[in-house]
Each structure stands twice: as structure tokens, then as C-alpha cells.
C-alpha positions in Angstrom: 0.0 0.0 0.0 1.1 3.6 -0.5 2.1 5.5 2.6 0.2 8.5 4.0 1.8 11.0 1.8 1.3 9.1 -1.4 -2.2 8.2 -0.3 -3.0 11.9 -0.1 -1.7 12.4 -3.6 -3.8 9.6 -4.9 -6.9 11.0 -3.2 -6.3 14.4 -4.7 -5.8 12.8 -8.2 -9.1 10.9 -7.8 -10.8 14.2 -6.9 -9.3 15.8 -10.0 -10.6 12.9 -12.1 -14.1 13.3 -10.7 -14.1 17.1 -11.3 -12.9 16.6 -14.9 -15.8 14.1 -15.6 -18.3 16.5 -14.1 -16.9 19.4 -16.1 -17.0 17.6 -19.4 -20.5 16.3 -18.7 -21.8 19.8 -17.9 -20.0 21.3 -20.9 -21.8 18.8 -23.2 -25.1 19.4 -21.5 -24.7 23.1 -22.0 -24.2 22.5 -25.7 -27.1 20.1 -26.1 -29.5 22.2 -23.9 -28.2 25.5 -25.3 -27.6 26.6 -21.7 -25.3 29.6 -21.4 -25.4 29.7 -17.6 -24.3 26.1 -17.4 -21.5 27.0 -19.8 -20.4 29.8 -17.5 -20.4 27.3 -14.6 -18.0 25.0 -16.4 -15.7 27.9 -17.3 -15.7 29.2 -13.8 -15.3 25.8 -12.2 -12.1 25.1 -14.2 -10.1 27.1 -11.6 -10.6 24.2 -9.1 -9.1 21.8 -11.6 -6.1 24.1 -12.1 -5.7 24.6 -8.4 -5.7 20.9 -7.8 -3.0 20.4 -10.4 -0.7 22.8 -8.6 -1.6 21.3 -5.2 -0.7 17.8 -6.4 2.5 19.0 -8.1 3.6 20.6 -4.9 2.8 17.4 -2.9 4.7 15.3 -5.5 7.8 17.6 -5.2 7.7 17.4 -1.4 7.3 13.6 -1.5 10.3 13.2 -3.9 12.5 15.2 -1.6 12.4 12.3 0.8 14.0 8.9 0.4 11.3 6.6 -1.0 11.0 3.0 -2.0 10.9 2.1 -5.7 7.1 1.5 -5.8 6.3 4.6 -3.9 8.6 6.8 -6.0 7.1 5.3 -9.2 3.6 6.2 -8.0 4.5 9.8 -7.2 6.2 10.3 -10.6 3.4 8.6 -12.5 0.7 10.6 -10.8 2.6 13.9 -11.4 2.3 13.1 -15.1 -1.3 12.0 -15.0 -2.5 15.3 -13.7 -1.1 17.1 -16.7 -3.4 15.0 -19.0 -6.3 15.6 -16.6 -5.7 19.4 -16.7 -5.8 19.3 -20.5 -9.1 17.4 -20.5 -10.4 20.1 -18.2 -9.3 22.7 -20.7 -11.1 20.9 -23.5 -14.3 20.9 -21.3 -14.0 24.6 -21.1 -13.6 24.9 -24.9 -16.8 22.8 -25.2 -18.6 25.2 -22.8 -17.4 28.2 -24.7 -18.7 26.8 -27.9 -22.0 26.1 -26.2 -22.3 29.7 -25.1 -21.6 30.9 -28.7 -24.0 28.5 -30.3 -26.8 28.9 -27.7 -28.6 31.6 -29.8 -27.7 30.3 -33.3 -29.7 28.0 -35.5 -29.2 24.3 -34.6 -27.9 22.3 -37.6 -29.4 19.0 -36.4 -30.1 17.1 -33.2 -26.8 16.4 -31.4 -26.4 12.7 -31.1 -22.8 11.7 -31.9 -21.1 14.5 -29.9 -22.9 13.5 -26.7 -21.8 9.9 -27.4 -18.2 11.0 -27.7 -18.4 13.0 -24.5 -20.0 10.0 -22.7 -17.3 7.7 -23.9 -14.5 10.0 -22.7 -16.2 10.4 -19.3 -16.4 6.6 -19.1 -12.7 6.3 -19.9 -11.8 8.7 -17.1 -14.1 6.9 -14.7 -12.5 3.6 -15.5 -9.1 5.2 -14.8 -10.5 6.5 -11.5 -11.8 3.0 -10.5 -8.5 1.4 -11.4 -6.5 3.8 -9.3 -8.8 3.6 -6.4 -8.8 -0.2 -6.3 -5.2 -0.6 -7.5 -6.5 -3.0 -10.2 -4.8 -2.2 -13.5 -7.0 -4.5 -15.5 -10.0 -2.1 -15.0 -8.5 0.4 -17.5 -8.4 -2.1 -20.3 -11.7 -1.1 -21.9 -10.4 2.4 -22.5 -8.7 1.5 -25.8 -11.9 0.2 -27.3 -13.7 3.3 -26.1 -11.0 5.5 -27.6 -11.4 3.7 -30.9 -15.1 4.5 -30.8 -14.4 8.1 -30.0 -12.0 8.3 -33.0 -14.6 6.7 -35.3 -17.3 9.1 -34.1 -15.0 12.1 -34.7 -14.5 11.0 -38.3 -18.2 10.5 -38.8 -19.1 13.9 -37.3 -16.4 15.6 -39.4 -17.7 14.1 -42.6 -21.3 15.0 -41.8 -20.5 18.6 -40.9 -18.3 19.0 -43.9 -21.4 18.1 -46.0 -23.4 20.7 -44.2 -20.7 23.3 -45.0 -20.7 22.4 -48.7 -24.5 22.3 -49.0 -25.4 25.2 -46.7 -22.6 27.8 -46.7 -24.6 30.3 -44.6 -24.3 27.9 -41.6 -20.5 27.4 -42.0 -19.7 29.1 -38.7 -22.1 26.9 -36.7 -20.7 23.8 -38.4 -17.1 24.9 -37.8 -17.8 25.3 -34.0 -19.2 21.8 -33.8 -16.2 20.4 -35.7 -14.0 22.1 -33.1 -16.1 20.5 -30.3 -15.6 17.1 -31.9 -11.9 17.7 -32.2 -11.7 18.7 -28.5 -13.5 15.5 -27.5 -11.2 13.4 -29.7 -8.2 15.0 -28.1 -9.7 14.5 -24.6 -10.0 10.8 -25.4 -6.3 10.7 -26.3 -5.4 12.3 -23.0 -7.7 9.8 -21.1 -5.8 7.0 -22.9 -2.5 8.5 -21.6 -3.9 8.5 -18.1 -4.8 4.8 -18.4 -1.3 4.0 -19.6 0.2 5.9 -16.7 -2.1 4.2 -14.1 -0.9 0.8 -15.3 2.7 2.0 -14.8 1.9 3.4 -11.4 0.2 0.1 -10.2 2.3 -2.5 -12.0 5.4 -0.8 -13.2 4.6 -1.8 -16.8 5.0 0.5 -19.8 2.0 0.2 -22.0 0.9 1.6 -25.3 -2.6 1.0 -26.7 -3.1 -1.8 -24.2 0.2 -3.7 -25.0 3.3 -3.8 -22.9 6.6 -2.5 -24.3 10.1 -2.1 -23.1 11.1 -3.2 -19.6 8.7 -4.8 -17.1 6.0 -7.0 -18.7 7.6 -10.3 -18.1 4.2 -11.8 -17.6 3.1 -11.0 -21.1 0.9 -8.3 -22.7 -2.3 -9.2 -21.0 -3.4 -7.4 -17.9 
């Protein structure tokens, strides 16, 4: 088990994960419901995510100043990298909320179906990472690669569909471009969530993993987790 200092860092990281999921969910709800006030709430709430990043960084620095065992030091270093990806996901949530505010009073191109699916998949990816870190069970993150592939496929689908709107209805090009940006933000958020999953496996098991497969170093037990 991690000691008291590392356990505190883990708890703060879990809180950051929960806040990021909440922020992304609210950002997408603001877009779907055309809710400017909810968009403002997401933008304002991002300060807590940023504050947590700095708080965790400081805790990691203090922890590394002391002599630590290999497992504990690995956890501290891994978590210090995880929070960078979480902060970026928080930023993407803000970008979604900003687009929601801009589009709230503009004509809706079509009912939003694929974008909420992308957001839901990314939130599920982060929640799986949270569960894996909380239980110290690296196998719980394994579904994230399948979810990331679905997010990528949805992004391609949304991009093609909105490009058609741009070509067929030029007067709505601005609206379509904002939605394409939202899709891109969600696709990038999925990539960062994948990075978090890879780091969690490293933190828990000391294995370097890319796209669900072990590489370089540890992984004597094979690629399966």
C-alpha cells in the first residue's frame, strides 16, 4: 500500500478525475440544452481543476524530496504526469462550454447525437481510470482502448457529416465549424484519457503500456493485464 503522503496524492488525483468528468458532462449538457449559464459554470469551475493540479504537483515535489522505495517513487512520478493530462481534459471541457455559449442563440444544424456519445465515452474512460487507481486494479482500465477507438470513429463521422453541411449550406458554415471544433476537442480529450490509463498501469504494476500492449522493460508476464 502507498504510505500516508502518497495516499494523499492519490486521493487528490481521484478528486481531479471526478471534477474533470463533471466538467466535461456539464459542458456537453450546456451544448445540447443551449444553456449559457451552465457553460459559464464550467468555465468558472475550471479554476478548481487548475488549483488541484498545482496542489498535487507541490505534494509530489515534497514527496520526492524524501528517500522513498521504488514502488512509492514510481507512484509519485506517475501521478505527477497523470495530472497534466487531466488538466488538458479540463481545458477541453472549457472549450466545449465556450462553444455552447456561442451557439446557444444560433440555429441548430441538427439534433446532437454523436457529440454527446463522444463525451459519454470519454467520461467513461476517465471513470475507468479512477476506478483502477482507487482499487489498484490495473485490469480495470483495459476497456479504454476500445472506447478511444469508438471516439475516433465518431469524430471521423461527425467531421464528414458537418463538412457536407458546410458544402450544402454555406450560410451555416460558422455553426458547423464550431461543432467540428467541439468534436476535435473531445477526440483529443480521449487521447489524454488514454494517456492517463497507460500511466495508471505504470503506477500500479510498473509496466510501460501503449494501446493496451506492454513494451520495453517490465511485462515479463506477457501483454495481457
